[in-house]
All heavy atoms as a GROMACS GRO file, in nm:
protein
  615
    1MET      N    1  10.914  32.515  -8.555
    1MET     CA    2  10.952  32.432  -8.442
    1MET      C    3  11.074  32.494  -8.374
    1MET      O    4  11.178  32.512  -8.434
    1MET     CB    5  10.987  32.292  -8.495
    1MET     CG    6  11.043  32.201  -8.389
    1MET     SD    7  11.098  32.046  -8.464
    1MET     CE    8  11.268  32.052  -8.416
    2SER      N    9  11.059  32.530  -8.251
    2SER     CA   10  11.172  32.590  -8.179
    2SER      C   11  11.225  32.490  -8.077
    2SER      O   12  11.153  32.406  -8.025
    2SER     CB   13  11.130  32.719  -8.110
    2SER     OG   14  11.037  32.692  -8.009
    3MET      N   15  11.353  32.500  -8.052
    3MET     CA   16  11.417  32.413  -7.954
    3MET      C   17  11.421  32.484  -7.819
    3MET      O   18  11.417  32.607  -7.812
    3MET     CB   19  11.560  32.381  -7.998
    3MET     CG   20  11.566  32.288  -8.118
    3MET     SD   21  11.733  32.225  -8.145
    3MET     CE   22  11.756  32.120  -8.003
    4ASN      N   23  11.433  32.407  -7.716
    4ASN     CA   24  11.448  32.460  -7.582
    4ASN      C   25  11.578  32.541  -7.577
    4ASN      O   26  11.685  32.489  -7.610
    4ASN     CB   27  11.451  32.343  -7.484
    4ASN     CG   28  11.469  32.386  -7.342
    4ASN    OD1   29  11.563  32.457  -7.309
    4ASN    ND2   30  11.380  32.341  -7.256
    5ILE      N   31  11.568  32.666  -7.535
    5ILE     CA   32  11.685  32.755  -7.536
    5ILE      C   33  11.793  32.703  -7.442
    5ILE      O   34  11.912  32.717  -7.470
    5ILE     CB   35  11.647  32.902  -7.506
    5ILE    CG1   36  11.765  32.994  -7.540
    5ILE    CG2   37  11.600  32.918  -7.363
    5ILE    CD1   38  11.807  32.994  -7.684
    6THR      N   39  11.754  32.640  -7.332
    6THR     CA   40  11.853  32.584  -7.240
    6THR      C   41  11.936  32.478  -7.310
    6THR      O   42  12.058  32.470  -7.292
    6THR     CB   43  11.784  32.525  -7.115
    6THR    OG1   44  11.704  32.628  -7.055
    6THR    CG2   45  11.884  32.473  -7.015
    7HIS      N   46  11.870  32.397  -7.392
    7HIS     CA   47  11.942  32.293  -7.467
    7HIS      C   48  12.036  32.356  -7.570
    7HIS      O   49  12.150  32.311  -7.587
    7HIS     CB   50  11.841  32.200  -7.535
    7HIS     CG   51  11.904  32.084  -7.603
    7HIS    ND1   52  11.978  31.988  -7.537
    7HIS    CD2   53  11.905  32.047  -7.733
    7HIS    CE1   54  12.022  31.899  -7.623
    7HIS    NE2   55  11.979  31.932  -7.744
    8LEU      N   56  11.991  32.460  -7.638
    8LEU     CA   57  12.076  32.529  -7.735
    8LEU      C   58  12.198  32.591  -7.668
    8LEU      O   59  12.309  32.584  -7.721
    8LEU     CB   60  11.997  32.636  -7.810
    8LEU     CG   61  11.894  32.587  -7.911
    8LEU    CD1   62  11.821  32.706  -7.972
    8LEU    CD2   63  11.958  32.502  -8.019
    9VAL      N   64  12.177  32.653  -7.552
    9VAL     CA   65  12.289  32.712  -7.478
    9VAL      C   66  12.390  32.604  -7.440
    9VAL      O   67  12.511  32.621  -7.455
    9VAL     CB   68  12.238  32.790  -7.355
    9VAL    CG1   69  12.352  32.824  -7.260
    9VAL    CG2   70  12.163  32.915  -7.398
   10THR      N   71  12.339  32.491  -7.391
   10THR     CA   72  12.426  32.380  -7.353
   10THR      C   73  12.506  32.331  -7.473
   10THR      O   74  12.628  32.312  -7.463
   10THR     CB   75  12.345  32.264  -7.293
   10THR    OG1   76  12.278  32.311  -7.176
   10THR    CG2   77  12.433  32.146  -7.257
   11MET      N   78  12.439  32.312  -7.586
   11MET     CA   79  12.508  32.265  -7.706
   11MET      C   80  12.613  32.366  -7.753
   11MET      O   81  12.725  32.328  -7.789
   11MET     CB   82  12.408  32.236  -7.818
   11MET     CG   83  12.321  32.116  -7.790
   11MET     SD   84  12.218  32.059  -7.929
   11MET     CE   85  12.176  32.204  -8.017
   12ALA      N   86  12.578  32.494  -7.752
   12ALA     CA   87  12.673  32.597  -7.795
   12ALA      C   88  12.795  32.600  -7.703
   12ALA      O   89  12.909  32.612  -7.750
   12ALA     CB   90  12.605  32.735  -7.798
   13ASN      N   91  12.772  32.586  -7.573
   13ASN     CA   92  12.884  32.585  -7.478
   13ASN      C   93  12.971  32.461  -7.496
   13ASN      O   94  13.093  32.468  -7.478
   13ASN     CB   95  12.833  32.594  -7.334
   13ASN     CG   96  12.793  32.734  -7.297
   13ASN    OD1   97  12.840  32.831  -7.354
   13ASN    ND2   98  12.704  32.746  -7.201
   14GLN      N   99  12.911  32.347  -7.532
   14GLN     CA  100  12.990  32.227  -7.559
   14GLN      C  101  13.080  32.247  -7.681
   14GLN      O  102  13.195  32.205  -7.682
   14GLN     CB  103  12.898  32.107  -7.579
   14GLN     CG  104  12.834  32.060  -7.450
   14GLN     CD  105  12.726  31.955  -7.473
   14GLN    OE1  106  12.668  31.944  -7.580
   14GLN    NE2  107  12.698  31.878  -7.369
   15ILE      N  108  13.027  32.311  -7.783
   15ILE     CA  109  13.106  32.342  -7.902
   15ILE      C  110  13.220  32.436  -7.861
   15ILE      O  111  13.336  32.416  -7.899
   15ILE     CB  112  13.018  32.405  -8.011
   15ILE    CG1  113  12.918  32.301  -8.063
   15ILE    CG2  114  13.104  32.462  -8.125
   15ILE    CD1  115  12.801  32.360  -8.137
   16GLY      N  116  13.187  32.538  -7.785
   16GLY     CA  117  13.289  32.633  -7.739
   16GLY      C  118  13.396  32.566  -7.657
   16GLY      O  119  13.515  32.601  -7.668
   17GLN      N  120  13.358  32.470  -7.575
   17GLN     CA  121  13.454  32.399  -7.490
   17GLN      C  122  13.563  32.333  -7.574
   17GLN      O  123  13.680  32.335  -7.539
   17GLN     CB  124  13.380  32.293  -7.406
   17GLN     CG  125  13.463  32.230  -7.298
   17GLN     CD  126  13.498  32.328  -7.187
   17GLN    OE1  127  13.419  32.413  -7.150
   17GLN    NE2  128  13.617  32.317  -7.134
   18PHE      N  129  13.523  32.277  -7.688
   18PHE     CA  130  13.619  32.213  -7.777
   18PHE      C  131  13.724  32.313  -7.826
   18PHE      O  132  13.841  32.283  -7.834
   18PHE     CB  133  13.546  32.149  -7.896
   18PHE     CG  134  13.640  32.088  -7.996
   18PHE    CD1  135  13.691  31.962  -7.976
   18PHE    CD2  136  13.676  32.158  -8.110
   18PHE    CE1  137  13.779  31.906  -8.068
   18PHE    CE2  138  13.764  32.103  -8.202
   18PHE     CZ  139  13.814  31.976  -8.182
   19PHE      N  140  13.679  32.434  -7.861
   19PHE     CA  141  13.768  32.533  -7.920
   19PHE      C  142  13.842  32.619  -7.817
   19PHE      O  143  13.928  32.698  -7.854
   19PHE     CB  144  13.690  32.623  -8.017
   19PHE     CG  145  13.642  32.547  -8.139
   19PHE    CD1  146  13.509  32.515  -8.154
   19PHE    CD2  147  13.731  32.508  -8.237
   19PHE    CE1  148  13.465  32.445  -8.265
   19PHE    CE2  149  13.689  32.438  -8.349
   19PHE     CZ  150  13.555  32.407  -8.363
   20LEU      N  151  13.811  32.602  -7.690
   20LEU     CA  152  13.880  32.678  -7.584
   20LEU      C  153  14.030  32.653  -7.583
   20LEU      O  154  14.107  32.740  -7.543
   20LEU     CB  155  13.823  32.644  -7.447
   20LEU     CG  156  13.700  32.720  -7.402
   20LEU    CD1  157  13.653  32.667  -7.267
   20LEU    CD2  158  13.728  32.869  -7.394
   21SER      N  159  14.070  32.535  -7.626
   21SER     CA  160  14.212  32.500  -7.621
   21SER      C  161  14.292  32.567  -7.734
   21SER      O  162  14.414  32.560  -7.734
   21SER     CB  163  14.229  32.348  -7.629
   21SER     OG  164  14.181  32.301  -7.753
   22TYR      N  165  14.224  32.627  -7.830
   22TYR     CA  166  14.296  32.695  -7.939
   22TYR      C  167  14.383  32.805  -7.881
   22TYR      O  168  14.335  32.888  -7.804
   22TYR     CB  169  14.196  32.757  -8.038
   22TYR     CG  170  14.149  32.665  -8.148
   22TYR    CD1  171  14.116  32.533  -8.123
   22TYR    CD2  172  14.137  32.712  -8.278
   22TYR    CE1  173  14.071  32.451  -8.223
   22TYR    CE2  174  14.092  32.630  -8.380
   22TYR     CZ  175  14.059  32.499  -8.352
   22TYR     OH  176  14.015  32.418  -8.452
   23PRO      N  177  14.510  32.811  -7.919
   23PRO     CA  178  14.596  32.917  -7.867
   23PRO      C  179  14.554  33.055  -7.919
   23PRO      O  180  14.572  33.154  -7.850
   23PRO     CB  181  14.736  32.879  -7.916
   23PRO     CG  182  14.716  32.777  -8.022
   23PRO     CD  183  14.581  32.715  -8.002
   24ASN      N  184  14.498  33.059  -8.038
   24ASN     CA  185  14.452  33.185  -8.096
   24ASN      C  186  14.302  33.198  -8.072
   24ASN      O  187  14.222  33.129  -8.136
   24ASN     CB  188  14.484  33.185  -8.246
   24ASN     CG  189  14.444  33.314  -8.314
   24ASN    OD1  190  14.348  33.380  -8.274
   24ASN    ND2  191  14.514  33.349  -8.420
   25GLN      N  192  14.265  33.284  -7.979
   25GLN     CA  193  14.123  33.297  -7.942
   25GLN      C  194  14.039  33.356  -8.054
   25GLN      O  195  13.920  33.327  -8.064
   25GLN     CB  196  14.110  33.379  -7.813
   25GLN     CG  197  14.166  33.309  -7.691
   25GLN     CD  198  14.094  33.179  -7.661
   25GLN    OE1  199  13.983  33.180  -7.608
   25GLN    NE2  200  14.153  33.065  -7.695
   26GLU      N  201  14.098  33.437  -8.139
   26GLU     CA  202  14.024  33.491  -8.254
   26GLU      C  203  13.987  33.378  -8.348
   26GLU      O  204  13.875  33.372  -8.399
   26GLU     CB  205  14.110  33.597  -8.326
   26GLU     CG  206  14.030  33.690  -8.412
   26GLU     CD  207  13.927  33.771  -8.334
   26GLU    OE1  208  13.952  33.812  -8.219
   26GLU    OE2  209  13.818  33.793  -8.390
   27GLU      N  210  14.080  33.289  -8.371
   27GLU     CA  211  14.054  33.172  -8.455
   27GLU      C  212  13.949  33.083  -8.391
   27GLU      O  213  13.862  33.028  -8.459
   27GLU     CB  214  14.183  33.094  -8.479
   27GLU     CG  215  14.170  32.982  -8.580
   27GLU     CD  216  14.140  33.031  -8.721
   27GLU    OE1  217  14.178  33.144  -8.757
   27GLU    OE2  218  14.078  32.954  -8.797
   28ALA      N  219  13.954  33.068  -8.260
   28ALA     CA  220  13.855  32.988  -8.187
   28ALA      C  221  13.715  33.045  -8.208
   28ALA      O  222  13.620  32.970  -8.235
   28ALA     CB  223  13.889  32.984  -8.039
   29LYS      N  224  13.701  33.177  -8.199
   29LYS     CA  225  13.570  33.239  -8.218
   29LYS      C  226  13.518  33.215  -8.359
   29LYS      O  227  13.400  33.183  -8.379
   29LYS     CB  228  13.576  33.389  -8.190
   29LYS     CG  229  13.596  33.423  -8.043
   29LYS     CD  230  13.586  33.571  -8.017
   29LYS     CE  231  13.701  33.648  -8.075
   29LYS     NZ  232  13.701  33.791  -8.035
   30LYS      N  233  13.606  33.227  -8.457
   30LYS     CA  234  13.567  33.203  -8.596
   30LYS      C  235  13.522  33.058  -8.616
   30LYS      O  236  13.424  33.031  -8.686
   30LYS     CB  237  13.682  33.236  -8.691
   30LYS     CG  238  13.711  33.383  -8.702
   30LYS     CD  239  13.830  33.408  -8.794
   30LYS     CE  240  13.868  33.555  -8.796
   30LYS     NZ  241  13.988  33.578  -8.878
   31GLU      N  242  13.594  32.965  -8.555
   31GLU     CA  243  13.560  32.823  -8.569
   31GLU      C  244  13.427  32.789  -8.500
   31GLU      O  245  13.351  32.707  -8.549
   31GLU     CB  246  13.673  32.736  -8.515
   31GLU     CG  247  13.796  32.737  -8.602
   31GLU     CD  248  13.770  32.684  -8.742
   31GLU    OE1  249  13.687  32.592  -8.760
   31GLU    OE2  250  13.834  32.736  -8.837
   32ILE      N  251  13.400  32.851  -8.386
   32ILE     CA  252  13.273  32.829  -8.318
   32ILE      C  253  13.159  32.875  -8.408
   32ILE      O  254  13.062  32.802  -8.432
   32ILE     CB  255  13.268  32.904  -8.182
   32ILE    CG1  256  13.365  32.839  -8.084
   32ILE    CG2  257  13.126  32.907  -8.126
   32ILE    CD1  258  13.395  32.924  -7.960
   33ALA      N  259  13.170  32.997  -8.460
   33ALA     CA  260  13.066  33.050  -8.547
   33ALA      C  261  13.053  32.966  -8.674
   33ALA      O  262  12.942  32.939  -8.721
   33ALA     CB  263  13.095  33.196  -8.582
   34ASN      N  264  13.166  32.924  -8.728
   34ASN     CA  265  13.165  32.842  -8.848
   34ASN      C  266  13.093  32.709  -8.823
   34ASN      O  267  13.014  32.663  -8.906
   34ASN     CB  268  13.309  32.818  -8.893
   34ASN     CG  269  13.319  32.761  -9.031
   34ASN    OD1  270  13.227  32.772  -9.111
   34ASN    ND2  271  13.432  32.699  -9.062
   35HIS      N  272  13.117  32.649  -8.708
   35HIS     CA  273  13.050  32.524  -8.672
   35HIS      C  274  12.899  32.545  -8.663
   35HIS      O  275  12.822  32.466  -8.717
   35HIS     CB  276  13.105  32.471  -8.539
   35HIS     CG  277  13.045  32.339  -8.501
   35HIS    ND1  278  13.104  32.219  -8.533
   35HIS    CD2  279  12.931  32.310  -8.435
   35HIS    CE1  280  13.027  32.121  -8.489
   35HIS    NE2  281  12.922  32.174  -8.428
   36LEU      N  282  12.859  32.651  -8.596
   36LEU     CA  283  12.715  32.680  -8.584
   36LEU      C  284  12.653  32.705  -8.721
   36LEU      O  285  12.540  32.661  -8.747
   36LEU     CB  286  12.692  32.799  -8.492
   36LEU     CG  287  12.736  32.783  -8.347
   36LEU    CD1  288  12.716  32.912  -8.269
   36LEU    CD2  289  12.662  32.668  -8.279
   37GLN      N  290  12.726  32.773  -8.806
   37GLN     CA  291  12.675  32.804  -8.941
   37GLN      C  292  12.658  32.675  -9.023
   37GLN      O  293  12.559  32.659  -9.093
   37GLN     CB  294  12.772  32.898  -9.012
   37GLN     CG  295  12.721  32.955  -9.142
   37GLN     CD  296  12.608  33.053  -9.121
   37GLN    OE1  297  12.611  33.135  -9.030
   37GLN    NE2  298  12.506  33.044  -9.203
   38ARG      N  299  12.752  32.584  -9.010
   38ARG     CA  300  12.748  32.461  -9.092
   38ARG      C  301  12.652  32.356  -9.040
   38ARG      O  302  12.589  32.286  -9.120
   38ARG     CB  303  12.887  32.398  -9.099
   38ARG     CG  304  12.980  32.466  -9.196
   38ARG     CD  305  13.110  32.389  -9.208
   38ARG     NE  306  13.167  32.377  -9.072
   38ARG     CZ  307  13.291  32.351  -9.045
   38ARG    NH1  308  13.376  32.328  -9.142
   38ARG    NH2  309  13.336  32.345  -8.922
   39PHE      N  310  12.642  32.342  -8.907
   39PHE     CA  311  12.572  32.227  -8.853
   39PHE      C  312  12.440  32.258  -8.782
   39PHE      O  313  12.365  32.165  -8.750
   39PHE     CB  314  12.663  32.150  -8.757
   39PHE     CG  315  12.784  32.095  -8.826
   39PHE    CD1  316  12.909  32.150  -8.801
   39PHE    CD2  317  12.774  31.993  -8.918
   39PHE    CE1  318  13.022  32.102  -8.865
   39PHE    CE2  319  12.887  31.943  -8.983
   39PHE     CZ  320  13.011  31.998  -8.956
   40TRP      N  321  12.411  32.384  -8.756
   40TRP     CA  322  12.285  32.419  -8.692
   40TRP      C  323  12.187  32.469  -8.797
   40TRP      O  324  12.226  32.542  -8.888
   40TRP     CB  325  12.305  32.528  -8.588
   40TRP     CG  326  12.362  32.480  -8.457
   40TRP    CD1  327  12.442  32.373  -8.436
   40TRP    CD2  328  12.343  32.541  -8.330
   40TRP    NE1  329  12.475  32.364  -8.304
   40TRP    CE2  330  12.415  32.465  -8.236
   40TRP    CE3  331  12.273  32.653  -8.287
   40TRP    CZ2  332  12.417  32.498  -8.101
   40TRP    CZ3  333  12.276  32.686  -8.152
   40TRP    CH2  334  12.348  32.607  -8.060
   41ALA      N  335  12.063  32.431  -8.781
   41ALA     CA  336  11.958  32.480  -8.870
   41ALA      C  337  11.944  32.631  -8.852
   41ALA      O  338  11.971  32.684  -8.744
   41ALA     CB  339  11.826  32.411  -8.837
   42PRO      N  340  11.902  32.700  -8.958
   42PRO     CA  341  11.885  32.846  -8.947
   42PRO      C  342  11.799  32.889  -8.827
   42PRO      O  343  11.830  32.987  -8.761
   42PRO     CB  344  11.818  32.885  -9.079
   42PRO     CG  345  11.863  32.779  -9.174
   42PRO     CD  346  11.873  32.652  -9.093
   43GLN      N  347  11.696  32.814  -8.798
   43GLN     CA  348  11.609  32.848  -8.685
   43GLN      C  349  11.683  32.838  -8.552
   43GLN      O  350  11.663  32.919  -8.462
   43GLN     CB  351  11.486  32.758  -8.684
   43GLN     CG  352  11.384  32.799  -8.581
   43GLN     CD  353  11.257  32.717  -8.591
   43GLN    OE1  354  11.252  32.616  -8.658
   43GLN    NE2  355  11.154  32.765  -8.524
   44MET      N  356  11.768  32.739  -8.540
   44MET     CA  357  11.848  32.724  -8.417
   44MET      C  358  11.943  32.842  -8.401
   44MET      O  359  11.956  32.897  -8.291
   44MET     CB  360  11.927  32.592  -8.421
   44MET     CG  361  11.842  32.468  -8.416
   44MET     SD  362  11.932  32.318  -8.461
   44MET     CE  363  12.050  32.305  -8.327
   45ARG      N  364  12.008  32.881  -8.511
   45ARG     CA  365  12.099  32.996  -8.505
   45ARG      C  366  12.022  33.122  -8.469
   45ARG      O  367  12.069  33.203  -8.388
   45ARG     CB  368  12.172  33.012  -8.639
   45ARG     CG  369  12.268  32.899  -8.669
   45ARG     CD  370  12.358  32.930  -8.786
   45ARG     NE  371  12.289  32.969  -8.907
   45ARG     CZ  372  12.252  32.886  -9.005
   45ARG    NH1  373  12.275  32.757  -8.993
   45ARG    NH2  374  12.192  32.933  -9.113
   46GLN      N  375  11.905  33.139  -8.528
   46GLN     CA  376  11.825  33.257  -8.499
   46GLN      C  377  11.785  33.261  -8.351
   46GLN      O  378  11.790  33.366  -8.288
   46GLN     CB  379  11.700  33.260  -8.589
   46GLN     CG  380  11.618  33.385  -8.572
   46GLN     CD  381  11.697  33.513  -8.598
   46GLN    OE1  382  11.774  33.521  -8.693
   46GLN    NE2  383  11.680  33.611  -8.513
   47GLN      N  384  11.748  33.146  -8.297
   47GLN     CA  385  11.709  33.140  -8.156
   47GLN      C  386  11.823  33.179  -8.063
   47GLN      O  387  11.803  33.254  -7.968
   47GLN     CB  388  11.663  32.998  -8.120
   47GLN     CG  389  11.516  32.974  -8.137
   47GLN     CD  390  11.481  32.837  -8.085
   47GLN    OE1  391  11.482  32.739  -8.158
   47GLN    NE2  392  11.450  32.830  -7.957
   48ILE      N  393  11.942  33.126  -8.091
   48ILE     CA  394  12.055  33.156  -8.002
   48ILE      C  395  12.096  33.302  -8.016
   48ILE      O  396  12.131  33.368  -7.917
   48ILE     CB  397  12.174  33.058  -8.023
   48ILE    CG1  398  12.265  33.056  -7.901
   48ILE    CG2  399  12.254  33.089  -8.148
   48ILE    CD1  400  12.218  32.976  -7.787
   49MET      N  401  12.088  33.357  -8.137
   49MET     CA  402  12.121  33.499  -8.156
   49MET      C  403  12.018  33.587  -8.086
   49MET      O  404  12.054  33.688  -8.024
   49MET     CB  405  12.130  33.532  -8.305
   49MET     CG  406  12.254  33.476  -8.371
   49MET     SD  407  12.280  33.530  -8.542
   49MET     CE  408  12.143  33.456  -8.626
   50GLN      N  409  11.890  33.550  -8.093
   50GLN     CA  410  11.786  33.627  -8.025
   50GLN      C  411  11.802  33.618  -7.874
   50GLN      O  412  11.786  33.717  -7.803
   50GLN     CB  413  11.647  33.579  -8.067
   50GLN     CG  414  11.536  33.667  -8.015
   50GLN     CD  415  11.545  33.809  -8.066
   50GLN    OE1  416  11.553  33.831  -8.187
   50GLN    NE2  417  11.546  33.906  -7.975
   51HIS      N  418  11.834  33.500  -7.826
   51HIS     CA  419  11.858  33.482  -7.682
   51HIS      C  420  11.970  33.574  -7.634
   51HIS      O  421  11.958  33.639  -7.531
   51HIS     CB  422  11.892  33.335  -7.653
   51HIS     CG  423  11.927  33.307  -7.512
   51HIS    ND1  424  11.833  33.310  -7.411
   51HIS    CD2  425  12.046  33.275  -7.453
   51HIS    CE1  426  11.892  33.281  -7.295
   51HIS    NE2  427  12.021  33.259  -7.319
   52LEU      N  428  12.077  33.580  -7.711
   52LEU     CA  429  12.190  33.665  -7.676
   52LEU      C  430  12.152  33.813  -7.684
   52LEU      O  431  12.195  33.893  -7.601
   52LEU     CB  432  12.309  33.634  -7.767
   52LEU     CG  433  12.445  33.683  -7.723
   52LEU    CD1  434  12.477  33.643  -7.581
   52LEU    CD2  435  12.551  33.631  -7.818
   53ALA      N  436  12.070  33.848  -7.780
   53ALA     CA  437  12.025  33.987  -7.792
   53ALA      C  438  11.936  34.027  -7.674
   53ALA      O  439  11.935  34.143  -7.633
   53ALA     CB  440  11.950  34.007  -7.924
   54ASP      N  441  11.861  33.931  -7.621
   54ASP     CA  442  11.766  33.959  -7.513
   54ASP      C  443  11.827  33.955  -7.374
   54ASP      O  444  11.763  33.995  -7.277
   54ASP     CB  445  11.650  33.859  -7.517
   54ASP     CG  446  11.560  33.876  -7.638
   54ASP    OD1  447  11.568  33.982  -7.704
   54ASP    OD2  448  11.484  33.783  -7.668
   55HIS      N  449  11.948  33.901  -7.362
   55HIS     CA  450  12.010  33.883  -7.231
   55HIS      C  451  12.154  33.933  -7.235
   55HIS      O  452  12.222  33.918  -7.335
   55HIS     CB  453  12.011  33.735  -7.191
   55HIS     CG  454  11.875  33.676  -7.181
   55HIS    ND1  455  11.810  33.622  -7.290
   55HIS    CD2  456  11.791  33.663  -7.078
   55HIS    CE1  457  11.691  33.579  -7.253
   55HIS    NE2  458  11.676  33.602  -7.124
   56ASP      N  459  12.200  33.987  -7.122
   56ASP     CA  460  12.342  34.024  -7.118
   56ASP      C  461  12.426  33.898  -7.098
   56ASP      O  462  12.372  33.789  -7.079
   56ASP     CB  463  12.369  34.131  -7.012
   56ASP     CG  464  12.350  34.083  -6.868
   56ASP    OD1  465  12.358  33.961  -6.844
   56ASP    OD2  466  12.329  34.168  -6.782
   57GLN      N  467  12.555  33.914  -7.104
   57GLN     CA  468  12.646  33.799  -7.099
   57GLN      C  469  12.618  33.709  -6.978
   57GLN      O  470  12.605  33.589  -6.992
   57GLN     CB  471  12.791  33.847  -7.098
   57GLN     CG  472  12.894  33.739  -7.067
   57GLN     CD  473  12.885  33.620  -7.160
   57GLN    OE1  474  12.884  33.635  -7.280
   57GLN    NE2  475  12.878  33.502  -7.104
   58ALA      N  476  12.608  33.767  -6.861
   58ALA     CA  477  12.590  33.687  -6.740
   58ALA      C  478  12.457  33.612  -6.740
   58ALA      O  479  12.450  33.498  -6.695
   58ALA     CB  480  12.600  33.776  -6.617
   59GLU      N  481  12.353  33.674  -6.792
   59GLU     CA  482  12.220  33.611  -6.793
   59GLU      C  483  12.204  33.508  -6.903
   59GLU      O  484  12.117  33.422  -6.894
   59GLU     CB  485  12.112  33.717  -6.813
   59GLU     CG  486  12.098  33.816  -6.700
   59GLU     CD  487  12.000  33.926  -6.735
   59GLU    OE1  488  11.986  33.961  -6.854
   59GLU    OE2  489  11.938  33.978  -6.642
   60SER      N  490  12.285  33.516  -7.006
   60SER     CA  491  12.265  33.430  -7.123
   60SER      C  492  12.299  33.283  -7.096
   60SER      O  493  12.245  33.195  -7.161
   60SER     CB  494  12.349  33.479  -7.241
   60SER     OG  495  12.486  33.448  -7.222
   61GLY      N  496  12.390  33.260  -7.002
   61GLY     CA  497  12.434  33.123  -6.976
   61GLY      C  498  12.541  33.077  -7.072
   61GLY      O  499  12.592  32.966  -7.060
   62LEU      N  500  12.576  33.162  -7.168
   62LEU     CA  501  12.678  33.126  -7.266
   62LEU      C  502  12.817  33.162  -7.215
   62LEU      O  503  12.834  33.266  -7.151
   62LEU     CB  504  12.652  33.199  -7.398
   62LEU     CG  505  12.530  33.153  -7.476
   62LEU    CD1  506  12.493  33.256  -7.582
   62LEU    CD2  507  12.555  33.017  -7.540
   63HIS      N  508  12.912  33.077  -7.246
   63HIS     CA  509  13.052  33.106  -7.214
   63HIS      C  510  13.090  33.234  -7.288
   63HIS      O  511  13.046  33.256  -7.401
   63HIS     CB  512  13.140  32.989  -7.259
   63HIS     CG  513  13.282  33.004  -7.221
   63HIS    ND1  514  13.368  33.085  -7.290
   63HIS    CD2  515  13.353  32.951  -7.119
   63HIS    CE1  516  13.487  33.080  -7.234
   63HIS    NE2  517  13.481  32.999  -7.130
   64PRO      N  518  13.170  33.321  -7.228
   64PRO     CA  519  13.208  33.447  -7.293
   64PRO      C  520  13.266  33.429  -7.434
   64PRO      O  521  13.236  33.508  -7.524
   64PRO     CB  522  13.311  33.508  -7.198
   64PRO     CG  523  13.276  33.451  -7.065
   64PRO     CD  524  13.224  33.312  -7.092
   65LEU      N  525  13.346  33.325  -7.454
   65LEU     CA  526  13.403  33.302  -7.587
   65LEU      C  527  13.293  33.270  -7.689
   65LEU      O  528  13.295  33.318  -7.802
   65LEU     CB  529  13.505  33.188  -7.583
   65LEU     CG  530  13.580  33.161  -7.713
   65LEU    CD1  531  13.673  33.278  -7.747
   65LEU    CD2  532  13.660  33.032  -7.703
   66VAL      N  533  13.194  33.194  -7.645
   66VAL     CA  534  13.084  33.155  -7.733
   66VAL      C  535  12.996  33.276  -7.765
   66VAL      O  536  12.962  33.300  -7.881
   66VAL     CB  537  12.999  33.042  -7.669
   66VAL    CG1  538  12.878  33.009  -7.755
   66VAL    CG2  539  13.084  32.917  -7.647
   67SER      N  540  12.962  33.353  -7.665
   67SER     CA  541  12.876  33.469  -7.690
   67SER      C  542  12.946  33.571  -7.780
   67SER      O  543  12.885  33.629  -7.870
   67SER     CB  544  12.830  33.534  -7.560
   67SER     OG  545  12.938  33.585  -7.486
   68THR      N  546  13.077  33.589  -7.760
   68THR     CA  547  13.151  33.680  -7.846
   68THR      C  548  13.157  33.628  -7.988
   68THR      O  549  13.143  33.704  -8.085
   68THR     CB  550  13.293  33.702  -7.791
   68THR    OG1  551  13.284  33.748  -7.656
   68THR    CG2  552  13.371  33.802  -7.873
   69ALA      N  553  13.178  33.498  -8.003
   69ALA     CA  554  13.181  33.437  -8.137
   69ALA      C  555  13.048  33.459  -8.209
   69ALA      O  556  13.046  33.495  -8.328
   69ALA     CB  557  13.210  33.287  -8.126
   70ILE      N  558  12.939  33.441  -8.138
   70ILE     CA  559  12.807  33.459  -8.198
   70ILE      C  560  12.787  33.606  -8.236
   70ILE      O  561  12.744  33.636  -8.348
   70ILE     CB  562  12.696  33.411  -8.101
   70ILE    CG1  563  12.703  33.258  -8.087
   70ILE    CG2  564  12.558  33.456  -8.150
   70ILE    CD1  565  12.617  33.202  -7.975
   71ARG      N  566  12.820  33.695  -8.146
   71ARG     CA  567  12.800  33.838  -8.174
   71ARG      C  568  12.887  33.888  -8.290
   71ARG      O  569  12.843  33.966  -8.372
   71ARG     CB  570  12.832  33.921  -8.050
   71ARG     CG  571  12.723  33.918  -7.947
   71ARG     CD  572  12.744  34.027  -7.842
   71ARG     NE  573  12.630  34.035  -7.754
   71ARG     CZ  574  12.631  33.997  -7.627
   71ARG    NH1  575  12.740  33.952  -7.572
   71ARG    NH2  576  12.522  34.006  -7.554
   72GLU      N  577  13.009  33.840  -8.296
   72GLU     CA  578  13.103  33.893  -8.395
   72GLU      C  579  13.096  33.822  -8.530
   72GLU      O  580  13.123  33.886  -8.633
   72GLU     CB  581  13.247  33.884  -8.342
   72GLU     CG  582  13.273  33.978  -8.227
   72GLU     CD  583  13.415  33.970  -8.174
   72GLU    OE1  584  13.500  33.900  -8.236
   72GLU    OE2  585  13.442  34.032  -8.070
   73TYR      N  586  13.065  33.694  -8.533
   73TYR     CA  587  13.082  33.618  -8.656
   73TYR      C  588  12.959  33.546  -8.709
   73TYR      O  589  12.960  33.502  -8.823
   73TYR     CB  590  13.195  33.516  -8.639
   73TYR     CG  591  13.329  33.580  -8.621
   73TYR    CD1  592  13.393  33.580  -8.498
   73TYR    CD2  593  13.393  33.644  -8.728
   73TYR    CE1  594  13.516  33.640  -8.481
   73TYR    CE2  595  13.516  33.705  -8.711
   73TYR     CZ  596  13.577  33.702  -8.589
   73TYR     OH  597  13.699  33.762  -8.571
   74LEU      N  598  12.855  33.530  -8.628
   74LEU     CA  599  12.738  33.457  -8.676
   74LEU      C  600  12.636  33.555  -8.731
   74LEU      O  601  12.597  33.650  -8.662
   74LEU     CB  602  12.678  33.374  -8.562
   74LEU     CG  603  12.580  33.264  -8.604
   74LEU    CD1  604  12.652  33.162  -8.693
   74LEU    CD2  605  12.522  33.198  -8.484
   75HIS      N  606  12.596  33.534  -8.853
   75HIS     CA  607  12.500  33.624  -8.918
   75HIS      C  608  12.387  33.546  -8.978
   75HIS      O  609  12.398  33.436  -9.017
   75HIS     CB  610  12.566  33.707  -9.026
   75HIS     CG  611  12.686  33.782  -8.974
   75HIS    ND1  612  12.676  33.892  -8.894
   75HIS    CD2  613  12.818  33.758  -8.989
   75HIS    CE1  614  12.798  33.935  -8.864
   75HIS    NE2  615  12.885  33.855  -8.921
   0.00000   0.00000   0.00000
């Protein structure tokens, strides 16, 4: 069962929005990835990672902080 990628992007950006206020952006990226790891099903994480792999930053619809967090910390 796959989720609508637009919905996943929206949810990921909402999570990122919360952590944007962190003064330490490196910590913010780690917390975004940590949240996705803890609360998203493996299939959801795989979908968002594949979406990011298939699209460049501008096309992905993901906030730059979120896309960087996924690329650097989500496995």
